[in-house]
C-alpha positions as CSV (number, residue, x, y, z in Angstrom):
1,X,-63.1,-88.9,-4.8
2,X,-66.3,-89.9,-2.6
3,X,-66.0,-87.0,-0.7
4,X,-66.1,-84.5,-3.7
5,X,-68.7,-86.5,-5.3
6,X,-71.0,-86.3,-1.8
7,X,-70.5,-82.6,-1.8
8,X,-71.5,-81.9,-5.2
9,X,-74.6,-84.1,-4.7
10,X,-75.5,-82.2,-1.2
11,X,-74.9,-79.0,-3.3
12,X,-77.2,-80.1,-6.1
13,X,-79.8,-81.3,-3.5
14,X,-79.8,-77.9,-1.9
15,X,-79.9,-75.8,-5.0
16,X,-83.7,-75.4,-5.4
17,X,-84.0,-74.2,-1.8
18,X,-81.3,-71.7,-1.9
19,X,-82.7,-70.4,-5.4
20,X,-86.1,-69.9,-3.6
21,X,-84.5,-67.4,-1.0
22,X,-84.6,-63.9,-1.7
23,X,-81.4,-61.8,-1.2
24,X,-83.7,-58.9,-0.3
25,X,-85.4,-60.6,2.1
26,X,-82.0,-61.9,3.9
27,X,-81.3,-58.1,3.7
28,X,-84.0,-57.4,5.4
29,X,-83.7,-59.8,8.4
30,X,-80.1,-58.6,8.8
31,X,-81.2,-55.0,9.0
32,X,-84.3,-55.8,11.4
33,X,-81.6,-57.1,14.1
34,X,-79.8,-53.9,14.5
35,X,-82.9,-51.2,13.4
36,X,-83.2,-48.3,15.9
37,X,-86.8,-48.1,15.7
38,X,-87.3,-48.0,19.4
39,X,-85.2,-44.9,19.5
40,X,-87.7,-43.2,17.3
41,X,-90.7,-44.5,19.5
42,X,-88.9,-43.3,22.7
43,X,-88.2,-39.7,21.1
44,X,-91.9,-39.9,20.0
45,X,-93.4,-40.4,23.3
46,X,-91.2,-37.5,24.9
47,X,-92.6,-34.9,22.1
48,X,-96.1,-36.6,22.8
49,X,-95.7,-35.2,26.3
50,X,-93.6,-32.2,26.0
51,X,-95.6,-29.1,26.6
52,X,-95.1,-26.4,23.7
53,X,-96.8,-23.4,21.8
54,X,-98.3,-20.6,23.2
55,X,-100.8,-22.4,25.6
56,X,-97.8,-24.5,26.8
57,X,-99.6,-27.9,26.8
58,X,-98.7,-31.5,25.4
59,X,-100.3,-33.4,22.8
60,X,-101.6,-35.8,25.4
61,X,-105.2,-35.2,24.9
62,X,-105.2,-35.2,21.2
63,X,-108.1,-37.2,19.9
64,X,-106.8,-39.5,17.2
65,X,-110.2,-41.2,16.9
66,X,-110.2,-43.2,19.5
67,X,-110.9,-40.8,22.1
68,X,-108.7,-38.1,23.8
69,X,-105.3,-39.2,24.3
70,X,-106.1,-42.9,23.7
71,X,-103.1,-44.1,21.4
72,X,-104.1,-47.9,21.3
73,X,-105.4,-48.8,17.9
74,X,-105.6,-45.2,16.7
75,X,-103.1,-45.5,14.1
76,X,-105.0,-48.9,12.7
77,X,-107.9,-47.0,12.5
78,X,-106.6,-44.0,10.3
79,X,-107.3,-42.3,7.9
80,X,-111.0,-41.6,9.1
81,X,-113.6,-38.9,9.1
82,X,-113.5,-36.5,12.0
83,X,-116.6,-34.6,12.7
84,X,-114.9,-31.8,14.6
85,X,-112.9,-30.8,11.3
86,X,-115.5,-32.5,8.8
87,X,-112.9,-33.9,6.7
88,X,-110.8,-37.2,6.5
89,X,-107.4,-36.9,8.3
90,X,-104.5,-39.5,8.3
91,X,-102.2,-39.5,11.2
92,X,-100.0,-36.7,10.4
93,X,-102.8,-34.3,9.3
94,X,-104.5,-34.9,12.6
95,X,-101.5,-34.5,14.8
96,X,-101.0,-31.1,12.8
97,X,-104.7,-30.1,13.8
98,X,-103.9,-30.9,17.7
99,X,-100.7,-28.7,17.3
100,X,-103.0,-26.0,16.1
101,X,-105.8,-26.3,18.7
102,X,-104.2,-27.7,21.7
103,X,-101.0,-26.0,21.6
104,X,-102.1,-22.7,19.9
105,X,-99.0,-23.4,17.4
106,X,-99.5,-21.7,13.7
107,X,-99.3,-24.0,10.9
108,X,-96.2,-22.1,9.6
109,X,-94.4,-23.2,12.7
110,X,-95.8,-26.7,13.1
111,X,-94.7,-27.6,9.5
112,X,-91.6,-25.7,9.2
113,X,-89.8,-29.3,9.6
114,X,-91.8,-32.1,9.0
115,X,-89.2,-34.3,7.4
116,X,-85.8,-34.8,9.0
117,X,-82.7,-36.2,8.1
118,X,-80.2,-38.9,9.6
119,X,-79.0,-36.6,12.0
120,X,-82.0,-35.0,13.5
121,X,-85.4,-36.8,12.9
122,X,-88.6,-34.6,12.8
123,X,-91.2,-33.9,15.4
124,X,-93.6,-35.2,13.1
125,X,-91.5,-38.5,12.4
126,X,-90.8,-39.6,16.0
127,X,-94.7,-38.8,16.9
128,X,-95.9,-41.1,14.2
129,X,-93.3,-43.8,15.3
130,X,-94.4,-43.7,19.0
131,X,-98.4,-43.8,18.0
132,X,-98.1,-46.3,15.2
133,X,-96.2,-48.5,17.8
134,X,-99.5,-48.9,19.7
135,X,-101.5,-50.4,16.9
136,X,-98.8,-53.2,16.3
137,X,-100.7,-56.7,15.6
138,X,-104.0,-54.9,15.4
139,X,-105.7,-55.0,12.2
140,X,-105.8,-52.0,10.0
141,X,-109.5,-50.8,9.7
142,X,-109.5,-47.4,8.2
143,X,-112.9,-45.5,7.8
144,X,-115.2,-46.4,5.1
145,X,-118.7,-45.9,6.1
146,X,-119.0,-41.8,6.2
147,X,-119.8,-40.3,2.9
148,X,-116.7,-38.1,2.8
149,X,-114.5,-41.2,3.6
150,X,-116.1,-42.7,0.4
151,X,-115.1,-39.7,-1.3
152,X,-111.7,-39.9,0.1
153,X,-111.3,-43.1,-1.2
154,X,-112.4,-42.4,-4.8
155,X,-110.4,-39.3,-5.1
156,X,-107.2,-41.1,-4.0
157,X,-108.3,-44.1,-6.4
158,X,-108.3,-41.4,-9.3
159,X,-104.9,-39.7,-8.3
160,X,-103.4,-43.3,-8.3
161,X,-104.0,-43.6,-11.8
162,X,-103.9,-40.0,-12.9
163,X,-101.1,-39.0,-15.3
164,X,-99.6,-35.5,-14.8
165,X,-96.2,-33.8,-14.8
166,X,-93.4,-33.4,-17.1
167,X,-92.7,-37.3,-17.6
168,X,-96.7,-37.9,-17.9
169,X,-96.3,-40.3,-14.9
170,X,-98.8,-41.6,-12.4
171,X,-98.5,-44.1,-9.2
172,X,-99.5,-46.7,-11.7
173,X,-96.7,-45.9,-13.9
174,X,-94.4,-47.7,-11.5
175,X,-97.1,-49.6,-9.1
176,X,-99.7,-50.7,-11.9
177,X,-97.8,-53.8,-13.9
178,X,-96.5,-57.1,-12.8
179,X,-92.7,-57.6,-12.5
180,X,-91.2,-54.2,-12.7
181,X,-88.2,-53.2,-10.8
182,X,-85.9,-50.3,-9.8
183,X,-82.5,-51.9,-9.3
184,X,-83.0,-54.6,-6.4
185,X,-86.2,-53.5,-5.6
186,X,-89.4,-54.9,-6.7
187,X,-92.4,-52.6,-7.7
188,X,-95.6,-54.0,-6.0
189,X,-98.9,-53.4,-7.9
190,X,-100.3,-51.6,-5.1
191,X,-104.1,-51.5,-6.4
192,X,-104.3,-55.0,-5.5
193,X,-105.3,-55.7,-1.8
194,X,-103.2,-59.2,-1.8
195,X,-99.9,-56.9,-2.6
196,X,-100.8,-53.6,-0.7
197,X,-101.6,-55.4,2.5
198,X,-98.2,-56.5,3.5
199,X,-96.5,-53.4,2.3
200,X,-98.8,-50.6,3.7
201,X,-99.3,-52.4,7.3
202,X,-95.4,-51.6,7.7
203,X,-95.4,-47.9,7.4
204,X,-94.3,-45.4,8.8
205,X,-90.8,-47.3,9.0
206,X,-87.0,-46.7,9.3
207,X,-85.1,-46.6,6.1
208,X,-81.8,-48.4,6.0
209,X,-80.3,-47.0,3.2
210,X,-80.5,-43.5,4.4
211,X,-80.5,-44.0,8.3
212,X,-84.0,-42.1,8.6
213,X,-87.4,-42.8,9.8
214,X,-90.0,-42.1,7.3
215,X,-93.6,-41.3,7.4
216,X,-96.3,-42.3,4.8
217,X,-96.7,-38.4,3.7
218,X,-92.9,-38.5,3.0
219,X,-93.7,-41.5,1.0
220,X,-96.1,-39.6,-0.9
221,X,-94.0,-36.7,-1.3
222,X,-90.9,-38.6,-2.5
223,X,-92.8,-40.6,-5.2
224,X,-94.2,-37.2,-6.5
225,X,-90.7,-35.9,-6.5
226,X,-89.6,-38.9,-8.7
227,X,-92.3,-38.4,-11.1
228,X,-91.1,-34.5,-11.3
229,X,-94.1,-33.1,-10.1
230,X,-94.4,-30.2,-7.7
231,X,-94.1,-31.1,-3.9
232,X,-97.7,-31.7,-2.6
233,X,-98.8,-29.5,0.2
234,X,-98.1,-31.2,3.7
235,X,-101.9,-32.6,4.9
236,X,-103.5,-31.6,1.7
237,X,-106.8,-33.2,0.7
238,X,-105.1,-34.9,-2.2
239,X,-102.5,-36.8,-0.1
240,X,-104.6,-37.9,2.6
241,X,-106.9,-39.4,-0.2
242,X,-104.2,-41.0,-1.6
243,X,-102.9,-42.3,1.7
244,X,-106.8,-43.4,2.4
245,X,-107.1,-45.3,-1.1
246,X,-104.0,-47.3,-0.2
247,X,-104.9,-48.0,3.4
248,X,-108.5,-49.2,2.5
249,X,-106.7,-51.4,-0.3
250,X,-104.9,-52.9,2.8
251,X,-107.4,-53.2,5.2
252,X,-107.6,-56.2,7.2
253,X,-103.8,-56.8,7.4
254,X,-102.3,-56.9,11.1
255,X,-100.0,-53.8,11.2
256,X,-96.5,-55.0,11.7
257,X,-94.9,-51.8,12.0
258,X,-92.9,-49.3,12.9
259,X,-90.9,-51.4,10.3
260,X,-87.8,-51.3,8.3
261,X,-87.5,-50.7,4.4
262,X,-84.5,-50.7,2.4
């Protein structure tokens, strides 16, 4: 009897602590132990150094904002204004620019397959994994001082709250109010810095649910798909501005990706 009572008392004593543990947090911990992010980074390194296109050169001299070929801290400083294109660019848009200018590839060829699948990740996805990995632990510092950076932030903010499409949805329809969920996943209020920081600082990421590595532009595209809106053009000003708004909201957070997502 004492054993039964003692066990029950012990269970009651630990009940508050167990109740505070998130099943999703435990799921993430278990997934991290076997997530193959490093494999995508290795594939990205190969793609970065691969000579291709009409000019038969690699991307190793691509300037991502820190100087030609410099990868350390590059992702943590994007999106930002680039003088040579006179526009704000995120990682994927800048990579596309380098593919076209350094390698001589057409936009059509370079964007023919920007989103891969579980069997075959795209070039853009593995490059994103490789480059983002060089910013791990560094604070996120997207550009905010140039006039076009300020304009991009303002446009991204407007797009976040803009309702459109057949369902009259906006980003804020899901990510603008407290205590919303889709199945087991909470819907964070992404215009609040304290909420955006730990989330934006982990993209791009490997998604366990479909065994695929995904980029930020894919995340934007998939949200637009779920809002029943037309698919955005890859690298468009609108998508870069939306990414810029979210990243500026999360600025200062140490980058912890590439990470894993549900």
